[in-house]
Backbone of each chain as ProteinMPNN parsed JSONL, in Angstrom:
{"seq_chain_A": "XXXXXXXXXXXXXXXXXXXXXXXXXXXXXXXXXXXXXXXXXXXXXXXXXXXXXXXXXXXXXXXXXXXXXXXXXXXXXXXXXXXXXXXXXXXXX", "coords_chain_A": {"N_chain_A": [[0.775, -1.179, 0.002], [1.876, 1.292, 0.965], [3.908, 1.292, -1.011], [2.55, 1.705, -3.128], [1.488, 4.389, -2.668], [3.716, 5.939, -2.673], [4.673, 5.427, -5.224], [2.925, 6.605, -6.665], [2.742, 9.269, -5.738], [5.276, 9.883, -6.397], [5.13, 9.994, -9.292], [3.132, 11.857, -9.711], [4.688, 14.044, -8.726], [6.541, 14.128, -10.781], [4.955, 14.748, -12.845], [4.401, 17.237, -12.328], [6.698, 18.726, -12.248], [7.391, 18.538, -14.904], [5.427, 19.902, -15.979], [6.137, 22.478, -14.635], [8.536, 22.965, -15.95], [7.623, 23.307, -18.387], [6.01, 25.95, -18.389], [8.141, 27.416, -17.902], [9.573, 27.143, -20.288], [7.606, 28.278, -21.958], [7.972, 31.001, -21.284], [10.403, 31.349, -21.757], [10.237, 31.275, -24.586], [8.498, 33.35, -25.032], [9.553, 35.514, -23.583], [10.0, 38.741, -23.007], [12.51, 39.983, -22.774], [16.06, 39.746, -23.05], [17.219, 38.96, -20.51], [15.194, 37.779, -19.165], [15.058, 35.424, -20.531], [17.423, 34.222, -19.985], [16.916, 33.92, -17.159], [14.915, 31.992, -17.247], [16.145, 29.855, -18.338], [18.075, 28.9, -16.578], [16.218, 28.357, -14.523], [15.004, 26.172, -15.662], [17.18, 24.607, -16.049], [17.535, 23.785, -13.09], [15.017, 22.558, -12.512], [15.027, 20.429, -14.312], [17.158, 19.118, -13.179], [15.923, 18.399, -10.688], [13.976, 16.828, -11.648], [15.631, 14.641, -12.361], [16.495, 13.653, -10.012], [14.05, 12.835, -9.082], [13.515, 10.787, -10.721], [15.645, 9.284, -10.045], [14.76, 8.508, -7.214], [12.687, 6.974, -7.761], [13.463, 5.023, -9.21], [15.316, 3.791, -7.577], [17.949, 3.805, -7.645], [21.308, 4.71, -7.012], [22.616, 6.117, -8.952], [21.812, 8.112, -10.382], [22.005, 10.288, -8.868], [24.569, 11.457, -9.408], [24.314, 12.178, -11.937], [22.389, 14.353, -11.46], [24.126, 16.284, -9.995], [25.926, 16.852, -11.88], [24.403, 18.328, -13.825], [23.622, 20.407, -12.142], [25.97, 21.73, -11.762], [26.812, 22.487, -14.219], [24.649, 24.138, -14.966], [24.865, 26.21, -13.429], [27.412, 27.291, -14.168], [26.876, 27.763, -16.704], [24.761, 29.855, -16.658], [25.864, 31.854, -15.018], [27.813, 32.527, -17.172], [26.265, 33.573, -19.007], [24.825, 35.694, -17.934], [26.945, 37.414, -17.464], [27.666, 37.761, -20.045], [25.539, 39.322, -20.775], [25.911, 41.534, -19.278], [28.433, 42.812, -19.738], [29.006, 42.224, -22.417], [31.045, 40.501, -23.11], [32.383, 37.488, -22.35], [34.829, 36.375, -20.926], [37.092, 38.599, -19.707]], "CA_chain_A": [[0.028, -0.034, -0.1], [2.602, 2.482, 0.998], [4.745, 1.431, -1.958], [1.737, 2.236, -4.473], [1.377, 5.923, -2.569], [5.137, 6.428, -3.043], [4.81, 5.174, -6.915], [1.975, 7.721, -7.233], [3.261, 10.45, -5.449], [6.589, 10.389, -7.457], [4.734, 10.155, -10.696], [2.593, 13.043, -9.723], [5.779, 14.969, -8.783], [7.214, 14.277, -12.041], [4.285, 15.429, -13.935], [4.436, 18.7, -11.746], [7.915, 19.24, -12.577], [7.519, 18.948, -16.404], [4.548, 21.251, -16.042], [6.901, 23.667, -14.508], [9.525, 23.223, -17.407], [6.59, 23.793, -19.816], [5.855, 27.119, -18.073], [9.396, 28.132, -18.043], [9.751, 27.201, -21.728], [6.826, 29.292, -22.673], [8.256, 32.257, -20.816], [11.743, 31.54, -22.515], [10.137, 31.745, -25.944], [7.805, 34.59, -25.332], [10.012, 36.404, -22.718], [10.298, 40.17, -23.721], [14.029, 40.43, -23.175], [17.047, 38.43, -22.964], [17.413, 38.599, -19.276], [13.87, 36.99, -18.969], [15.286, 34.135, -21.204], [18.51, 33.63, -19.296], [16.5, 33.575, -16.193], [14.308, 30.827, -17.533], [17.044, 28.721, -18.9], [18.476, 28.684, -15.31], [15.194, 27.832, -13.728], [14.865, 24.963, -16.425], [18.092, 23.555, -15.481], [17.143, 23.335, -11.797], [13.858, 21.646, -12.595], [15.624, 19.093, -14.924], [17.891, 18.49, -11.975], [15.098, 17.991, -9.637], [13.361, 15.734, -12.156], [16.479, 13.479, -12.563], [16.498, 13.202, -8.77], [12.993, 11.994, -8.737], [13.821, 9.531, -11.46], [16.439, 8.375, -9.006], [13.975, 8.186, -6.091], [11.78, 5.92, -8.259], [14.388, 3.539, -9.558], [16.115, 3.292, -6.225], [19.544, 3.71, -8.044], [22.076, 5.815, -6.738], [23.748, 6.683, -10.186], [21.235, 9.294, -11.084], [22.568, 11.405, -8.055], [25.551, 12.037, -9.924], [23.92, 12.982, -13.028], [21.943, 15.57, -10.927], [25.164, 16.878, -9.602], [26.437, 17.485, -13.261], [23.379, 19.118, -14.349], [23.59, 21.604, -11.258], [27.159, 22.486, -11.881], [26.72, 22.858, -15.738], [23.523, 25.111, -15.159], [25.453, 27.521, -12.671], [28.476, 27.641, -14.962], [26.15, 28.599, -18.082], [23.942, 30.917, -16.289], [26.803, 33.106, -14.913], [28.489, 33.061, -18.201], [25.194, 34.512, -19.838], [24.719, 36.719, -17.193], [28.211, 38.034, -17.704], [27.795, 38.313, -21.443], [24.59, 40.617, -21.011], [26.311, 42.633, -18.234], [29.678, 43.294, -20.492], [29.282, 41.911, -23.92], [31.966, 39.338, -23.354], [32.347, 36.502, -21.033], [36.181, 36.465, -20.208], [37.661, 40.018, -19.958]], "C_chain_A": [[0.756, 1.24, 0.099], [3.385, 2.531, -0.305], [3.785, 2.103, -3.168], [1.48, 3.888, -4.172], [2.501, 6.321, -2.977], [5.157, 6.572, -4.678], [3.919, 6.344, -7.324], [2.309, 9.201, -7.069], [4.244, 11.078, -6.402], [5.977, 10.68, -8.731], [3.957, 11.517, -10.672], [3.659, 14.342, -9.708], [6.402, 15.298, -10.155], [6.334, 14.926, -13.19], [4.191, 16.914, -13.541], [5.565, 19.54, -12.338], [7.933, 19.311, -14.052], [6.619, 19.915, -16.604], [5.304, 22.49, -15.831], [7.896, 24.137, -15.506], [8.722, 23.682, -18.31], [6.19, 25.397, -19.667], [7.14, 27.931, -18.21], [9.827, 28.225, -19.622], [8.923, 28.084, -22.513], [7.305, 30.623, -22.223], [9.593, 32.533, -21.692], [11.515, 31.849, -23.987], [9.521, 32.959, -26.143], [8.632, 35.859, -24.72], [10.325, 37.761, -23.539], [11.839, 40.466, -23.984], [14.883, 39.476, -23.018], [17.403, 38.104, -21.489], [16.329, 37.531, -18.732], [14.461, 35.409, -19.512], [16.517, 33.518, -20.377], [17.88, 33.195, -17.635], [15.766, 32.155, -16.179], [15.281, 29.519, -17.808], [17.666, 28.103, -17.459], [17.471, 27.784, -14.353], [14.789, 26.275, -14.543], [16.178, 23.862, -16.047], [17.822, 23.176, -14.127], [16.05, 22.431, -11.724], [14.258, 20.453, -13.297], [16.384, 18.377, -13.78], [16.918, 17.784, -11.032], [14.311, 16.622, -10.399], [14.168, 14.564, -12.25], [16.589, 12.806, -11.037], [15.271, 12.314, -8.316], [13.011, 10.774, -9.397], [14.396, 8.495, -10.585], [15.673, 7.759, -7.91], [12.972, 6.774, -6.603], [12.45, 4.828, -8.459], [14.951, 3.135, -8.346], [17.455, 3.226, -6.64], [20.126, 4.962, -7.636], [22.847, 6.62, -7.89], [22.989, 7.954, -10.524], [21.479, 10.576, -9.971], [23.58, 12.163, -8.731], [25.293, 13.026, -11.24], [23.282, 14.324, -12.816], [22.971, 16.492, -10.564], [25.98, 17.877, -10.879], [25.633, 18.399, -13.619], [23.479, 20.5, -13.49], [24.769, 22.439, -11.597], [27.312, 23.148, -13.147], [25.628, 24.201, -15.792], [24.259, 26.331, -14.469], [26.516, 28.028, -13.613], [27.654, 28.527, -16.146], [25.371, 29.867, -17.822], [24.739, 32.041, -16.031], [27.257, 33.517, -16.061], [27.639, 33.968, -19.189], [24.925, 35.567, -19.089], [25.646, 37.826, -17.472], [28.173, 38.585, -19.032], [26.594, 39.493, -21.508], [25.109, 41.638, -20.101], [27.54, 43.499, -19.343], [29.874, 43.149, -21.927], [30.395, 40.986, -24.203], [31.919, 38.648, -22.21], [33.77, 36.667, -20.263], [37.031, 37.882, -20.672], [39.281, 39.855, -19.858]], "O_chain_A": [[0.367, 2.243, -0.5], [3.593, 3.643, -0.791], [4.234, 2.894, -3.998], [1.295, 4.657, -5.115], [2.413, 7.228, -3.805], [5.551, 7.566, -5.287], [4.223, 7.005, -8.318], [2.213, 10.094, -7.911], [4.227, 12.164, -6.981], [6.357, 11.713, -9.283], [4.148, 12.287, -11.613], [3.564, 15.35, -10.408], [6.701, 16.419, -10.567], [6.781, 15.48, -14.195], [3.918, 17.752, -14.399], [5.474, 20.682, -12.79], [8.571, 20.266, -14.494], [6.909, 20.824, -17.381], [5.224, 23.441, -16.609], [8.098, 25.301, -15.851], [9.151, 24.532, -19.09], [6.058, 26.075, -20.685], [7.096, 29.086, -18.634], [10.34, 29.235, -20.105], [9.325, 28.609, -23.551], [6.929, 31.516, -22.983], [9.854, 33.615, -22.217], [12.323, 32.52, -24.63], [9.772, 33.66, -27.124], [8.495, 36.997, -25.17], [10.868, 37.732, -24.644], [12.333, 40.984, -24.985], [14.483, 38.325, -22.84], [17.875, 36.992, -21.253], [16.618, 36.598, -17.983], [14.253, 34.387, -18.858], [16.517, 32.308, -20.15], [18.368, 32.25, -17.015], [15.957, 31.317, -15.298], [15.032, 28.367, -17.454], [17.707, 26.883, -17.297], [17.787, 26.823, -13.652], [14.293, 25.358, -13.888], [16.104, 22.652, -15.835], [17.9, 21.955, -13.991], [16.102, 21.52, -10.897], [13.809, 19.392, -12.863], [16.213, 17.187, -13.518], [17.152, 16.638, -10.649], [14.104, 15.571, -9.793], [13.6, 13.472, -12.235], [16.748, 11.594, -10.894], [15.313, 11.389, -7.504], [12.607, 9.752, -8.842], [13.997, 7.353, -10.358], [15.869, 6.574, -7.64], [12.657, 5.814, -5.9], [12.126, 3.744, -7.973], [15.024, 1.919, -8.168], [18.194, 2.533, -5.942], [19.619, 6.066, -7.832], [23.561, 7.603, -7.689], [23.661, 8.879, -10.978], [21.144, 11.724, -10.266], [23.552, 13.394, -8.699], [25.781, 14.121, -11.52], [23.432, 15.27, -13.589], [22.7, 17.659, -10.844], [26.418, 19.028, -10.867], [26.164, 19.499, -13.779], [23.424, 21.585, -14.069], [24.676, 23.661, -11.718], [27.865, 24.244, -13.226], [25.799, 25.135, -16.575], [24.198, 27.427, -15.028], [26.502, 29.236, -13.852], [27.823, 29.723, -16.384], [25.327, 30.797, -18.628], [24.522, 33.109, -16.603], [27.244, 34.73, -16.271], [28.086, 34.829, -19.948], [24.754, 36.588, -19.756], [25.27, 38.979, -17.683], [28.573, 39.73, -19.243], [26.738, 40.476, -22.235], [24.605, 42.75, -20.255], [27.416, 44.69, -19.63], [30.706, 43.781, -22.578], [30.696, 40.688, -25.359], [31.47, 39.112, -21.162], [33.803, 37.056, -19.096], [37.487, 38.102, -21.794], [40.011, 40.833, -20.017]]}, "seq_chain_B": "XXXXXXXXXXXXXXXXXXXXXXXXXXXXXXXXXXXXXXXXXXXXXXXXXXXXXXXXXXXXXXXXXXXXXXXXXXXXXXXXXXXXXXXXXXXXXXXXXXXXXXXXXXXXXXXXXXXXXXXXXXXXXXXXXXXX", "coords_chain_B": {"N_chain_B": [[8.7, -0.389, -9.543], [11.771, -0.828, -7.917], [12.683, -2.548, -4.957], [10.693, -1.355, -3.339], [9.17, -2.575, -1.728], [10.534, -3.289, 0.547], [10.86, -1.005, 1.808], [10.237, 0.989, 4.718], [7.057, 1.902, 6.187], [6.852, 4.472, 7.193], [8.915, 5.641, 6.09], [8.495, 5.613, 3.447], [5.882, 7.094, 3.389], [6.806, 9.633, 4.337], [8.655, 10.301, 2.354], [7.091, 10.43, -0.044], [5.319, 12.793, 1.0], [7.42, 14.681, 0.958], [8.406, 14.571, -1.667], [6.013, 15.48, -3.238], [5.804, 17.964, -2.144], [8.036, 19.579, -2.642], [7.987, 19.507, -5.579], [5.449, 20.682, -5.838], [6.173, 23.261, -5.176], [8.188, 24.018, -6.883], [6.46, 24.186, -9.269], [4.652, 26.143, -8.355], [6.462, 28.298, -8.43], [7.019, 28.367, -11.226], [4.687, 29.076, -12.343], [4.543, 31.581, -10.924], [6.437, 32.708, -12.463], [5.507, 32.883, -15.038], [3.157, 34.692, -14.469], [3.884, 37.169, -13.154], [4.63, 40.825, -13.765], [6.959, 42.246, -14.424], [10.528, 42.251, -15.229], [12.034, 42.291, -12.689], [10.258, 41.582, -10.755], [9.765, 39.068, -11.768], [12.124, 37.894, -11.267], [12.065, 36.736, -8.749], [10.612, 34.707, -8.422], [11.556, 31.993, -9.551], [12.891, 31.239, -7.403], [11.387, 29.882, -5.4], [11.45, 27.31, -6.084], [14.173, 26.82, -6.239], [14.79, 27.109, -3.528], [13.069, 25.831, -1.256], [11.799, 23.931, -2.675], [13.936, 22.525, -3.937], [15.334, 21.751, -1.656], [13.489, 20.019, -0.255], [13.151, 17.889, -2.045], [15.677, 16.919, -2.137], [15.86, 16.066, 0.452], [13.785, 14.05, 0.377], [15.24, 12.334, -0.933], [17.33, 11.674, 0.437], [15.991, 10.445, 2.623], [14.87, 8.182, 1.461], [16.837, 6.692, 0.432], [18.455, 6.293, 2.835], [16.591, 4.859, 4.124], [16.441, 2.515, 2.699], [19.088, 1.715, 2.542], [21.441, 0.313, 4.992], [22.946, 2.247, 6.306], [23.307, 5.769, 6.941], [22.61, 8.019, 4.217], [24.101, 10.587, 2.695], [24.751, 11.937, 0.457], [23.389, 13.637, -1.127], [23.015, 15.854, 0.038], [25.104, 17.609, -0.772], [24.147, 18.409, -3.263], [22.121, 19.882, -2.492], [23.22, 22.022, -0.901], [25.039, 23.12, -2.668], [23.281, 24.146, -4.657], [21.93, 26.065, -3.111], [23.982, 27.782, -2.436], [24.8, 28.72, -4.922], [22.799, 29.842, -6.41], [21.915, 32.569, -5.522], [24.217, 33.922, -6.369], [23.885, 33.877, -9.223], [21.564, 34.864, -9.513], [21.794, 37.541, -8.769], [23.785, 38.496, -10.431], [22.371, 38.306, -12.563], [20.425, 40.277, -12.194], [21.767, 42.462, -11.799], [22.85, 42.792, -14.344], [20.426, 43.169, -15.86], [19.595, 45.59, -14.764], [21.723, 47.237, -15.459], [21.281, 47.053, -18.36], [18.783, 48.207, -18.671], [19.228, 50.927, -17.562], [21.191, 51.7, -19.517], [19.602, 51.931, -21.724], [17.999, 54.042, -21.025], [15.388, 53.641, -19.785], [12.156, 54.284, -18.446], [11.141, 54.521, -14.856], [13.095, 53.05, -13.571], [15.504, 52.476, -10.806], [17.754, 55.321, -10.296], [21.328, 55.84, -10.681], [22.981, 55.787, -7.732], [23.696, 58.953, -5.78], [24.903, 59.375, -3.43], [26.706, 57.38, -3.081], [29.133, 56.761, -4.709], [30.094, 55.084, -7.607], [32.684, 52.64, -7.3], [36.023, 51.625, -8.624], [36.899, 50.962, -11.64], [35.532, 52.755, -13.346], [35.347, 55.123, -11.64], [38.033, 55.938, -11.268], [38.688, 56.655, -13.826], [36.954, 58.89, -14.299], [37.817, 60.623, -12.369], [40.392, 60.965, -13.17], [39.825, 62.068, -15.622], [38.458, 64.583, -14.902], [40.485, 65.933, -13.581]], "CA_chain_B": [[9.685, 0.236, -8.605], [12.548, -1.83, -7.274], [12.92, -2.612, -3.514], [9.989, -0.629, -2.833], [8.367, -3.32, -0.546], [11.465, -3.281, 1.577], [10.963, 0.451, 2.554], [9.41, 1.002, 5.993], [5.926, 2.652, 5.901], [7.012, 5.816, 7.551], [9.745, 6.373, 5.078], [7.725, 5.8, 2.067], [5.06, 8.31, 3.458], [7.694, 10.95, 4.203], [9.244, 10.449, 0.942], [5.913, 11.019, -0.959], [5.077, 13.938, 1.135], [8.491, 15.697, 0.634], [8.507, 14.917, -3.017], [5.071, 16.146, -3.475], [6.124, 19.579, -1.518], [9.182, 19.938, -3.487], [7.657, 19.636, -6.876], [4.527, 21.605, -6.007], [6.696, 24.644, -4.829], [8.584, 24.321, -8.17], [5.384, 24.432, -10.081], [4.301, 27.475, -7.962], [7.261, 29.192, -8.857], [7.076, 28.396, -12.633], [3.461, 29.714, -12.486], [4.717, 32.832, -10.657], [7.319, 33.348, -13.525], [4.496, 33.487, -16.168], [2.179, 35.854, -14.207], [4.344, 38.52, -12.948], [4.566, 41.788, -15.066], [8.208, 43.015, -14.841], [11.698, 41.256, -14.831], [12.58, 42.278, -11.316], [9.215, 40.943, -10.151], [9.991, 37.602, -12.169], [13.475, 37.086, -10.69], [12.014, 36.082, -7.402], [9.668, 33.476, -8.517], [11.989, 30.577, -9.408], [13.747, 30.842, -5.997], [10.719, 28.928, -4.534], [12.065, 25.96, -6.584], [15.701, 26.545, -5.877], [15.122, 27.123, -1.962], [12.511, 24.743, -0.593], [11.808, 22.741, -3.6], [15.366, 21.671, -4.08], [15.683, 20.956, -0.41], [12.303, 18.886, -0.247], [13.181, 16.603, -2.951], [17.09, 16.311, -1.884], [15.452, 15.421, 1.993], [13.146, 12.809, 0.155], [16.06, 11.345, -1.663], [18.042, 11.123, 1.622], [15.339, 9.437, 3.452], [14.508, 7.096, 0.678], [18.13, 5.831, 0.153], [19.003, 5.921, 3.93], [15.881, 3.738, 4.654], [16.832, 1.368, 1.931], [20.526, 0.993, 2.949], [21.521, 0.196, 6.389], [23.506, 3.36, 6.953], [22.582, 6.949, 6.573], [23.114, 8.244, 2.94], [24.0, 12.154, 2.655], [25.523, 12.467, -0.706], [22.385, 14.459, -1.721], [23.377, 17.136, 0.718], [25.907, 18.219, -1.891], [23.27, 19.138, -4.386], [21.27, 21.096, -1.899], [24.3, 23.206, -0.549], [25.487, 23.775, -4.142], [22.123, 24.97, -5.485], [21.659, 27.07, -2.252], [24.991, 28.677, -2.546], [24.891, 29.205, -6.504], [21.539, 30.626, -7.072], [21.854, 33.976, -5.148], [25.121, 34.451, -7.157], [23.601, 33.659, -10.538], [20.56, 35.864, -9.663], [22.322, 38.685, -8.215], [24.622, 38.834, -11.665], [21.493, 38.705, -13.741], [19.651, 41.324, -11.858], [22.553, 43.607, -12.205], [22.892, 42.983, -15.776], [19.147, 43.655, -16.278], [19.524, 47.066, -14.27], [22.539, 47.942, -16.359], [20.725, 47.372, -19.556], [17.568, 49.266, -18.686], [19.683, 52.276, -17.389], [21.895, 52.117, -20.748], [18.463, 52.385, -22.536], [17.38, 55.07, -20.459], [14.207, 53.219, -19.425], [11.453, 54.807, -17.239], [10.927, 53.55, -13.653], [14.425, 52.21, -13.169], [16.167, 53.571, -9.805], [19.064, 55.859, -10.783], [22.502, 55.458, -9.92], [22.936, 56.446, -6.3], [24.605, 60.09, -5.849], [25.543, 59.374, -2.065], [27.667, 56.379, -2.99], [29.434, 56.728, -6.351], [30.544, 53.477, -8.167], [34.197, 52.575, -7.056], [36.793, 50.98, -9.287], [37.674, 51.494, -12.909], [34.907, 54.035, -13.633], [35.597, 56.203, -10.891], [39.351, 56.331, -11.703], [38.514, 57.168, -15.128], [36.195, 60.02, -14.438], [38.476, 61.572, -11.542], [41.438, 61.554, -14.039], [39.263, 63.15, -16.564], [38.169, 65.729, -14.192], [41.674, 66.848, -13.221]], "C_chain_B": [[10.383, -0.896, -7.867], [12.572, -1.634, -5.857], [12.112, -1.874, -2.835], [9.122, -1.227, -1.526], [9.219, -3.242, 0.698], [11.49, -1.973, 2.399], [9.889, 0.362, 3.668], [8.229, 2.055, 5.554], [6.122, 4.112, 6.183], [7.908, 6.587, 6.477], [9.089, 6.597, 3.842], [6.736, 6.913, 2.201], [5.661, 9.715, 3.302], [8.258, 11.152, 3.009], [8.335, 10.968, -0.012], [5.348, 12.292, -0.593], [6.192, 14.98, 0.719], [8.419, 15.857, -0.86], [7.582, 15.938, -3.614], [5.409, 17.829, -3.161], [7.024, 20.169, -2.512], [8.735, 20.308, -4.951], [6.468, 20.568, -6.879], [5.073, 22.941, -5.686], [7.469, 25.006, -6.178], [7.532, 24.867, -9.246], [4.764, 25.782, -9.774], [5.136, 28.574, -8.522], [7.214, 29.471, -10.405], [5.844, 29.5, -12.962], [3.552, 31.254, -12.241], [5.488, 33.676, -12.008], [6.291, 33.607, -14.872], [3.564, 34.605, -15.793], [2.643, 37.244, -13.846], [4.728, 39.328, -14.123], [6.12, 42.102, -15.517], [9.266, 41.836, -14.663], [12.158, 41.163, -13.546], [11.674, 41.784, -10.46], [9.555, 39.434, -10.448], [10.944, 37.017, -11.515], [13.254, 36.559, -9.406], [11.177, 34.818, -7.521], [10.633, 32.225, -8.692], [12.827, 30.22, -8.192], [12.83, 29.905, -5.145], [11.117, 27.536, -4.924], [13.431, 25.614, -6.064], [15.909, 26.576, -4.267], [14.465, 25.713, -1.479], [12.064, 23.64, -1.455], [12.976, 22.068, -3.772], [15.542, 20.873, -2.79], [14.556, 19.853, -0.014], [12.774, 17.609, -0.787], [14.634, 16.027, -2.464], [16.618, 15.519, -0.551], [14.753, 13.936, 1.436], [14.077, 11.98, -0.212], [16.97, 10.746, -0.684], [17.104, 10.136, 2.448], [15.029, 8.267, 2.662], [15.858, 6.234, 0.728], [18.549, 5.501, 1.615], [17.929, 4.769, 4.649], [16.047, 2.417, 3.976], [18.077, 0.779, 2.448], [20.563, 0.717, 4.506], [22.219, 1.573, 7.215], [22.899, 4.666, 6.223], [23.333, 7.494, 5.238], [23.079, 9.918, 2.811], [24.603, 12.695, 1.566], [24.63, 13.594, -1.257], [22.46, 15.795, -1.16], [24.241, 17.87, -0.029], [25.209, 19.035, -2.798], [22.682, 20.153, -3.673], [22.109, 22.477, -1.309], [24.733, 23.719, -1.833], [24.411, 24.841, -4.62], [21.99, 26.313, -4.347], [22.832, 28.142, -2.383], [25.171, 29.37, -3.882], [23.869, 30.164, -6.724], [21.536, 32.13, -6.799], [22.97, 34.552, -6.128], [24.72, 34.746, -8.52], [22.46, 34.891, -10.534], [20.862, 37.312, -9.467], [23.107, 39.404, -9.732], [23.604, 39.068, -12.593], [20.582, 39.915, -13.475], [20.327, 42.661, -12.088], [22.666, 43.989, -13.616], [21.884, 43.413, -16.472], [19.322, 45.183, -15.862], [20.536, 47.96, -15.25], [22.143, 48.295, -17.834], [19.693, 48.269, -19.669], [18.101, 50.784, -18.231], [20.334, 52.612, -18.932], [20.829, 52.48, -21.661], [17.718, 53.49, -22.027], [15.804, 55.046, -20.23], [13.421, 54.093, -18.29], [11.365, 53.809, -15.959], [12.115, 52.838, -13.133], [15.14, 53.138, -12.068], [17.644, 53.895, -10.467], [20.218, 55.443, -10.105], [22.661, 56.389, -8.762], [23.905, 57.613, -6.261], [25.405, 59.904, -4.295], [26.8, 58.369, -2.155], [28.137, 56.097, -4.453], [30.201, 55.298, -6.584], [32.079, 53.407, -7.966], [34.608, 51.627, -8.254], [37.304, 51.609, -10.607], [37.049, 52.771, -13.288], [35.144, 55.113, -13.118], [36.987, 56.828, -11.056], [39.463, 57.231, -12.857], [37.993, 58.646, -15.063], [37.083, 61.052, -13.551], [39.543, 62.099, -12.261], [40.873, 62.359, -15.115], [39.11, 64.588, -16.129], [39.521, 66.77, -13.683], [42.392, 67.286, -14.45]], "O_chain_B": [[9.754, -1.78, -7.286], [12.474, -0.464, -5.488], [12.491, -1.559, -1.707], [8.586, -0.588, -0.621], [8.686, -3.139, 1.802], [12.052, -1.885, 3.491], [8.831, -0.252, 3.528], [8.431, 2.917, 4.699], [5.583, 4.941, 5.449], [7.75, 7.742, 6.082], [9.131, 7.677, 3.253], [6.651, 7.703, 1.261], [5.313, 10.63, 2.557], [8.343, 12.316, 2.618], [8.684, 11.873, -0.77], [4.887, 13.002, -1.486], [5.868, 16.04, 0.183], [8.373, 16.974, -1.374], [7.935, 16.926, -4.258], [5.223, 18.725, -3.984], [6.729, 21.186, -3.139], [9.12, 21.365, -5.452], [6.371, 21.293, -7.868], [4.311, 23.864, -5.974], [7.421, 26.167, -6.586], [7.76, 25.843, -9.961], [4.383, 26.518, -10.684], [4.657, 29.6, -9.005], [7.345, 30.615, -10.841], [5.98, 30.513, -13.648], [2.971, 32.091, -12.931], [5.251, 34.808, -12.431], [6.459, 34.583, -15.603], [3.188, 35.404, -16.65], [2.023, 38.272, -14.12], [5.069, 38.857, -15.208], [6.47, 42.194, -16.694], [9.022, 40.755, -14.127], [12.667, 40.11, -13.162], [12.095, 41.485, -9.343], [9.626, 38.626, -9.521], [10.86, 35.846, -11.143], [14.169, 35.925, -8.88], [11.167, 33.984, -6.616], [10.442, 31.347, -7.85], [13.352, 29.121, -8.01], [13.34, 29.202, -4.273], [11.101, 26.648, -4.073], [13.801, 24.536, -5.6], [16.948, 26.172, -3.743], [15.122, 24.682, -1.332], [11.957, 22.5, -1.003], [12.902, 20.84, -3.731], [15.816, 19.673, -2.746], [14.921, 18.828, 0.562], [12.807, 16.529, -0.198], [14.791, 14.808, -2.39], [16.978, 14.346, -0.457], [15.081, 12.859, 1.934], [13.91, 10.803, 0.106], [17.384, 9.592, -0.793], [17.564, 9.079, 2.882], [14.917, 7.232, 3.318], [15.793, 5.062, 1.099], [19.04, 4.378, 1.733], [18.293, 3.971, 5.512], [15.836, 1.352, 4.558], [18.18, -0.409, 2.754], [19.552, 0.977, 5.16], [22.06, 1.852, 8.404], [22.201, 4.654, 5.209], [24.561, 7.42, 5.179], [21.978, 10.469, 2.835], [24.999, 13.86, 1.613], [25.202, 14.501, -1.861], [22.034, 16.777, -1.769], [24.052, 19.076, 0.132], [25.561, 20.175, -3.101], [22.686, 21.292, -4.139], [21.701, 23.639, -1.295], [24.742, 24.944, -1.948], [24.603, 26.027, -4.887], [21.959, 27.466, -4.778], [22.537, 29.336, -2.427], [25.653, 30.502, -3.939], [24.126, 31.261, -7.218], [21.208, 32.913, -7.691], [22.708, 35.61, -6.7], [25.135, 35.781, -9.041], [22.456, 35.753, -11.412], [20.179, 38.186, -10.0], [22.999, 40.592, -10.038], [23.781, 39.943, -13.441], [20.035, 40.504, -14.408], [19.767, 43.697, -12.444], [22.608, 45.137, -14.057], [22.068, 43.979, -17.55], [19.157, 46.002, -16.766], [20.265, 49.072, -15.703], [22.444, 49.322, -18.441], [19.624, 49.057, -20.612], [17.416, 51.761, -18.535], [20.027, 53.662, -19.496], [21.1, 53.385, -22.45], [16.745, 53.863, -22.682], [15.06, 56.014, -20.391], [14.04, 54.545, -17.327], [11.491, 52.586, -16.024], [11.977, 52.023, -12.221], [15.359, 54.329, -12.291], [18.436, 53.101, -10.974], [20.169, 54.774, -9.073], [22.488, 57.605, -8.85], [25.021, 57.349, -6.708], [26.538, 60.368, -4.171], [27.776, 58.511, -1.418], [27.571, 55.317, -5.218], [30.776, 54.631, -5.723], [32.719, 54.259, -8.581], [33.764, 50.938, -8.828], [38.015, 52.614, -10.637], [37.729, 53.767, -13.536], [35.208, 56.131, -13.806], [37.142, 58.048, -11.001], [40.118, 58.272, -12.917], [38.556, 59.527, -15.713], [37.121, 62.229, -13.911], [39.822, 63.297, -12.22], [41.501, 63.349, -15.492], [39.5, 65.569, -16.762], [39.508, 67.985, -13.486], [43.373, 68.024, -14.361]]}, "name": "protein", "num_of_chains": 2, "seq": "XXXXXXXXXXXXXXXXXXXXXXXXXXXXXXXXXXXXXXXXXXXXXXXXXXXXXXXXXXXXXXXXXXXXXXXXXXXXXXXXXXXXXXXXXXXXXXXXXXXXXXXXXXXXXXXXXXXXXXXXXXXXXXXXXXXXXXXXXXXXXXXXXXXXXXXXXXXXXXXXXXXXXXXXXXXXXXXXXXXXXXXXXXXXXXXXXXXXXXXXXXXXXXXXXXXXXXXXXXXXXXXXX"}
């Protein structure tokens, strides 16, 4: 019984995370300016990382943790590079 | 789902609650991003997902794998700490870039550069050098 509850709640959480990524993607396409797009890209990275974590919870395998960590690091690096580019017009001065 | 039968009832229920909490907060932040009007309001919304959304799902993962194995697993804390530390850095850089772009375009409703606290660094040296 508890296993079924866990399975359904993880499924619902994955649907919610995908819906969140859909909202961010809509804002990414529609966003009036470049900073909105960078903000949404960062948020999509975080949502994808959470989605990978929930897949790991569902599968019961610790391998997904490392993939989530790599997604978090890459998301931070790319968002900082894009914000720097918006600020200065170049990434490395 | 593998090994789910081996999970104690309290761990399964706690994991389910935390996963739903985290995903719900993330979805709430995404809807806020859709509905807010300006960029400076919008920049606050995704932090719902990066603060308690991430922490709740990380806690759920810790509970799940600690209850499955014999010893406590705290690898996921690394993700929580990393997201908590790096998100303010990203968002402050982004907000400053947006402020700079708005000022450069001369947009209305943007706070002006403070007179009381002039900007330090390269710009001030250049200005004072030009003034003398």
